N, C-alpha and C positions, 0 to 999 in steps of 0.2 A: 629931810628931802631925800627921794630915794630914784636911782636912774633906771629906767626901763630900756631894754634892747627891743627894735623893732627890725626884723629883716624880712626879705622878698618884696623890696621896694622898686618902681621901676625906673631906669635910667634918669628918667626926666621929671623925677619927683618935686614940688615946687614944699618949699618949706610950710606957707602959709597955708596951701592945701591940704598938706599933712597934718596940721595943727588944729584946723578947722574939723577935720574928720575924726581925729582923736579926742577932741574938746566936746563931743557929744557923749561921749563915756567918761572921761576923766580930763581933770584941769591940769593945764601944761605949764612949768615954770617957765624950763628953757628947750631949747632943741638944737640938736646938730647932727646934720645930715651930711656922711661921709663922702667926699667927692673925690674923683679922680684929679690929679693936680692939672694934669695935661689938658683933659677934655671937659671937665667940670662938671662931668656927669656923676649921676651918683652912681655907688658903689655897690648899693642893694640893702643899705643900712642904715640906722640911725640911733642915736640914744636921745630920748626924752627924760626930763627932770620932772618930776610930777610934786605938788605942792605937797604932798604926806604920804606917808607908807600906806593910807588906807585907799589913797587915790593911786597910786601904783598898781596896787594888787588888784583893783576894779578894773584897771586899764589891762592889764593881763587877762583876766578873767574873761573880760568882755571881748578883746581884741585878737588873740590868738586864735588862728584859724580863719578870721575873717577874711573877705576879700575885699581889695584896694587898686582900683583900675586896673583890675585884671588879673591881678596877683594874689596868691594866699600869703597872709601874713605870718610871721614867726615872731611871737612877744613873750617876752620875760623879764624878769629881774635881772637886771646886770651888777 
């Protein structure tokens, strides 16, 4: 399994929405949206674990530079 960094997320991102968006390109095993402790808002990035290295590479190639809820995503292998 391989971890993928996803940056450029909006503060109100929802884990289920993000997984649904990414799942059209690659199979997600786990997700960790990094949030501010006080406000619980997303700090703008998350880590996704893909079921295989091939899925992770596909996610990076398909999602890097894509728009999500008005923001441009930065996606790479972490």
